[in-house]
C-alpha positions in Angstrom: -52.1 -42.5 -61.7 -50.1 -40.3 -63.9 -51.8 -37.2 -62.4 -51.1 -38.5 -58.9 -47.4 -38.9 -59.7 -47.2 -35.5 -61.2 -48.8 -34.1 -58.0 -46.2 -35.8 -55.8 -43.4 -34.5 -58.0 -44.7 -31.0 -57.7 -44.9 -31.2 -53.9 -41.3 -32.6 -53.7 -40.0 -29.8 -55.9 -41.8 -27.2 -53.7 -40.3 -28.7 -50.5 -36.8 -28.7 -51.9 -37.2 -25.1 -53.0 -38.4 -23.9 -49.6 -35.5 -25.7 -47.9 -33.0 -24.0 -50.2 -34.6 -20.6 -49.6 -34.4 -21.2 -45.8 -30.7 -22.2 -46.1 -30.0 -18.9 -47.9 -31.5 -16.8 -45.1 -29.0 -15.3 -42.5 -28.8 -17.2 -39.3 -29.5 -15.3 -36.0 -26.3 -14.9 -33.9 -26.4 -16.3 -30.4 -26.9 -13.6 -27.7 -23.7 -12.0 -26.4 -22.6 -13.0 -22.8 -23.3 -10.3 -20.2 -20.3 -8.0 -19.5 -18.3 -8.8 -16.3 -19.2 -6.7 -13.3 -16.9 -3.6 -12.9 -14.1 -3.8 -10.4 -14.9 -2.4 -7.0 -12.5 -1.5 -4.2 -14.9 -2.9 -1.6 -13.4 -5.8 0.2 -10.5 -6.8 2.5 -6.9 -7.5 1.8 -3.6 -8.7 3.2 -0.1 -7.8 1.8 3.6 -7.1 2.2 5.7 -4.0 1.7 9.3 -2.9 1.6 11.1 0.4 1.4 13.2 3.1 3.1 12.9 4.7 6.5 14.4 8.0 7.7 14.6 8.6 11.4 15.4 11.8 13.3 16.3 11.9 17.0 16.6 15.2 18.9 18.0 15.0 22.4 18.4 17.9 24.9 20.2 17.3 28.1 22.4 18.9 30.8 25.5 17.3 29.2 24.8 18.2 25.6 22.4 18.2 22.7 22.0 15.6 19.9 20.1 16.2 16.6 20.7 13.8 13.8 18.9 12.0 11.0 19.7 8.6 9.5 18.3 6.5 6.7 17.6 2.8 7.0 15.5 -0.1 5.8 11.8 -0.8 6.5 9.7 -3.8 5.6 6.7 -5.7 6.9 3.0 -6.4 6.2 -0.5 -4.8 6.2 -4.1 -5.9 6.7 -7.1 -3.7 5.9 -10.6 -3.3 4.4 -12.1 -0.8 1.9 -15.6 0.3 0.9 -16.4 2.0 -2.4 -19.7 3.8 -2.6 -22.0 2.5 -5.4 -21.9 4.6 -8.5 -19.1 6.7 -7.1 -15.3 6.8 -7.1 -15.2 7.6 -3.4 -13.4 4.9 -1.3 -13.0 4.8 2.5 -11.2 2.2 4.6 -8.9 1.3 7.4 -5.6 -0.4 7.6 -3.0 -1.7 10.2 0.6 -1.8 9.0 3.5 -3.3 10.9 7.1 -2.7 9.7 10.4 -3.5 11.2 13.2 -0.9 10.7 17.0 -0.7 10.9 17.1 3.0 11.9 20.2 3.5 14.0 21.8 6.8 15.2 24.8 7.2 17.3 27.0 10.2 18.4 29.8 11.1 20.8 30.2 14.5 22.3 32.2 16.3 25.1 30.9 18.3 28.0 31.9 19.9 31.3 30.5 18.3 34.4 29.4 20.0 37.6 32.9 19.8 39.1 34.5 21.5 36.1 36.0 18.4 34.7 35.7 17.5 31.0 33.7 14.4 30.2 32.6 12.5 27.1 29.3 10.9 26.3 28.2 8.4 23.7 24.6 8.0 22.7 23.1 5.3 20.6 19.5 5.2 19.5 17.5 2.6 17.6 14.0 2.6 16.1 13.0 -1.1 16.1 9.5 -1.1 14.5 6.4 0.9 13.5 2.8 -0.2 14.0 0.4 2.2 12.3 -3.4 2.0 12.6 -4.9 4.5 10.0 -8.1 5.4 8.3 -7.9 6.3 4.7 -10.0 8.1 2.1 -9.4 7.9 -1.6 -10.8 8.3 -5.1 -10.8 5.7 -7.8 -11.1 6.5 -11.5 -11.0 4.2 -14.6 -11.6 1.3 -12.2 -8.1 0.1 -11.5 -6.6 3.3 -10.1 -6.9 4.6 -6.6 -5.2 7.6 -4.9 -5.6 8.0 -1.2 -4.8 10.0 1.9 -4.5 8.4 5.3 -3.9 9.3 8.9 -4.1 7.9 12.4 -2.1 6.6 15.4 1.4 5.0 15.3 3.4 3.1 17.9 7.1 2.6 17.8 9.7 0.8 19.8 12.7 3.0 20.6 15.8 1.9 22.5 18.7 4.1 23.7 22.1 3.5 25.3 24.2 6.2 26.9 27.7 6.0 28.3 29.1 8.9 30.3 32.8 9.2 31.2 34.3 11.9 33.5 37.4 12.0 35.6 35.2 10.7 38.4 34.2 7.5 36.6 32.3 5.9 33.8 28.5 5.3 34.0 26.3 3.5 31.4 22.5 3.4 31.2 19.8 2.4 28.8 16.1 2.5 28.2 13.6 0.8 26.0 10.1 2.3 25.4 7.1 2.0 23.1 6.2 5.5 22.0 2.8 6.6 20.8 2.4 9.3 18.1 0.5 10.3 15.0 1.0 9.7 11.3 -0.2 11.0 7.9 0.5 9.7 4.5 -0.3 9.8 0.8 -0.3 7.0 -1.8 -1.5 5.4 -5.0 -2.7 1.9 -5.8 -3.2 0.0 -9.1 -5.4 -3.0 -9.4 -4.0 -5.3 -12.1 -6.4 -8.2 -11.5 -9.6 -8.7 -9.4 -7.5 -10.0 -6.5 -4.1 -8.3 -6.8 -2.9 -4.7 -6.5 0.4 -2.8 -6.1 0.9 0.5 -4.2 3.4 3.2 -3.6 3.1 5.5 -0.6 4.9 7.9 1.7 4.3 8.4 5.4 5.3 10.8 8.1 5.4 9.8 11.8 5.8 12.1 14.9 6.2 10.7 18.4 6.3 14.0 20.3 8.7 15.0 23.2 9.4 12.9 26.2 11.3 13.7 29.4 13.2 11.1 31.3 16.2 10.5 33.7 18.6 7.8 32.5 20.4 7.1 35.8 18.4 6.9 39.0 19.9 7.8 41.5 22.3 10.3 40.0 25.9 9.1 39.8 29.1 11.0 40.5 29.9 11.0 36.7 26.4 12.3 35.9 25.6 14.6 38.8 22.3 15.7 37.3 21.1 12.1 36.8 21.4 12.7 33.0 17.9 14.2 32.7 17.1 14.7 29.0 14.2 15.3 26.6 13.9 13.4 23.4 11.8 14.1 20.3 11.6 11.3 17.6 10.3 11.7 14.1 10.4 9.4 11.1 9.3 9.0 7.5 9.0 6.1 5.1 8.6 5.5 1.4 7.1 2.0 0.7 6.2 -0.1 -2.2 4.0 -3.2 -1.7 1.5 -5.7 -3.0 -2.0 -6.6 -1.7 -4.0 -9.7 -2.1 -7.8 -9.2 -1.8 -9.2 -12.4 -0.3 -12.7 -10.9 -0.3 -13.5 -8.5 -3.2 -17.1 -7.7 -2.2 -18.4 -8.4 -5.7 
């Protein structure tokens, strides 16, 4: 009986020693969680923008010439999609941006009419909005940064009012037209979260030359019918924010 008790005591001491040794061993750390997937510019977005717009109107007519630039306000929104090639910083995409503007140019000038009388004319031109549909190509480095070049078509609503006064009378006319042109631009964008980014860009717009007659038929105060040619140009500098409702991840 005494030998059996000593055997049990020896076993108990051995178990205690083995447990103490196991407690002294370093514990294996749990596996680290996998890293989050890298940001990609692939996806679609919607956003808003605000900035400045500079418009230039050039008018050539039988009663005088007008060439003047004026700065105004621009603001609106944009919608687009991008695609970033896997394993590359190359990004391509398209975007439609619509901005209202306050571009407004007016000028008064004198002229000599067909009868030799001295007349005056006042012209007022407004650029109501831009609607630009562009493709863009860019390069992304360090994930959140993107620089891009863009170009495409642009439409603009332009209105004009012209008042002509001569010794023979006063005539007023106006027109409103949607012009089609082309645009190019350069910008940079920063992704500060998976769904949000901010951008700064500059754009140039050219709407070409257009010929028109303001008064039809010609009036006594504007014997030539006030035929004129216009050439409209504009530029914008815009800052904006985009929300990516689909990130493509």
